[in-house]
N, C-alpha and C positions, 0 to 999 in steps of 0.2 A: 416190855410186856413179859410178865412171868406166868400169868394164869389165864386160862380160857374164860371169857365172859359168858359162854354158853353152859359149860358144865363144871368149871372150877379146877379142872386138871391143869397140869403144867403144860407149857408150850415150848416148842423148839423152833429155831430159826433155820429154815431151809427153803429151797426153791421148789414150789409145787410143780407137778407134771403139767406141761403146756405153758408154763410161765417162764419169765427170764430174770425175775428179781427175787431176792430172799423175802420170805413172809413168815410171820409167826403162825405156826400150825399146831393145833391142839394134839397132844400125844395120845389122848383117849378118844375123843369124838371126831377128830379130823377137821374141825372147823378151821378155815383159813381166815386170819384176821388181817385185813388190808388197812394200811395206814396211808391216807391221802392228804394233800395240801389243805390247809385251812383257808377259808375265804374271809377277808377283812373288807368291810364296806363302810363308807362314810360320805360326808358331804363337804363341799366348799360353799359354806353359807354366805351369800352376797346380800348386803344391804347398801344400796347405792354403790359407791366406790369402795366401800369397806368390806372386809371379810371377818367372819366370827372365828376367833381362836380360843383354844382351851389350854390352860396350864395344867399339866398332869399332876394328879395327887397320888398316883400309884407307880410302882415299878413296872416295866423298865422305864428309864428316863424321867424319873420323878423330878418335878420342878421345871421341865422343859415344855415348850409350846408345841402344839399340834392342831390339827383340824379334828372335829368330832368324828370318830370312827372306832370300829371294834369288830369282833367276830360275828359273822352271820349265824343265826340260830336255825335249827331244823324247823321246817314248816313255814318259813318266811321267804319272800322274794328278796333279791339283792336290794332293790329300792326300798322295800319296807324295812329292811335291816338298817339301811342308811338313815332313814327317818327316825327309827327307834333310837339308834346310837346318838343322833343329834339331840333328841329330846332328853335322853338319859345323861349325857355328858355336859350339854350346854343349856338345858332347860328351854330349848328353842324349837318352835314348830316352824318347819320350812316346807316349801313346795319344790319338789324335784323338777328340774328342767331337762337335763340330759346327762348321759354318762360321759364323763370327761377323760378320765385316765383308767387304764388297766395295766398294772405292772405285775410281772412274775418275779417273785423273790425266792429262787430255788434254795438259797443258803439257809433259809428258815422255813421252807415248805409253806409259803403263803402266796396267795393271789390277792392283790389289792385293787379294789374298785372305788373310785371317787366320782360322785355326781356333783354337777353344778346344781345349786339349790338357792331359792329366793327366800330371804327372811323378810316378810312383809312389814313387820313392826319391830322396833329395837327392844324386844322383850326376850330376856335370856337370864340365866342364873347358873352358877356352878353346881353341877351334880356331884354325886359322891366320889366320882373318879377325877374331878377337877378342883384345883385350888382356886382358880380364877378363870373368868371368861370375859373376853372383851372384843370390841370391834376395832380393827386396825386398818389404816390406809396402807398402800404399798410401801411407802417410805418409812413406815413405823414397824414393819415386820422385823422381828429380832432374829435375823438369819443365823447368827452364831448360837442361838438358843432353840433351834427347831429340833424336835425330838428324834425324828427319823429321816433318813435320806429320801425315802419315797415321798414324804411330804414336801421336802425341799424341791425335788424334781417336779412334782405336780404343781407347786406354786410358781416355779419358773415358767413352766408351760402356760399356766393360767395367765400370768401377767404379760407374757409375750403375745398370746392370743388377744388379750384385751387391748393391748397397744395396736395390734394389727386390725382391730375392729371386727374380728370374726373368730368365734370359738369352734374348734374342731374336736375330734376324738383322737386320743393319743394312746398307743399301747407300746409296751417295751419290756425288756428284761433288765433287772438290776443284778449284776454279777459281782459278788464280793471278791476283791483281789487279795492275793496272799500277803501276809505281813502282820505285824503286831497291831497297827492301828487300822480301824475299819475304813477301807477305801473301796469305792464301787466303780464299776464300768457300767454305763447305761447304754443299752443297745435298743434304739427305737425301731419298732417293727412297722409302726404306722404313725405318721405325723401329719395327718390330714388337717388342714386348717384353712 
């Protein structure tokens, strides 16, 4: 951040009085600009034993498979955002059933929420952010072509719960490990099921 969004003056990075983290503070009006994690919301759309996947048409991870999800907008609930993202990316109207996973991704300042959702009819189409959308059985999931580790972890939990015959709520932290290739440590905080 270079300029204050309140008055347009330059900002400096320093720790405000009573705080413990550096913040961008306006040199002229004193406005403190807080930067907080982004919330990503999405769905695990179920149709019988199949799940609805989207092949990404945008970076990052162009051409890789994911579940419909994206950034929550101001003025909407998490569930409403998940419904909107599913409609935008997969052209699918779904019914939210329950919150399934909550993952903290501190390395990219995101919180990721995925809901289980029911697709009542096999009606879907690729949105502007998707190259392709299709229903897949568990054995058809292209595990080596999944776009994001948080999706891989959520799918593993989903299929394990489905085999166990009971879905629970799962929350955890995905911590990026040091090194050249992206590797993660997953610390589950709650694995009720």
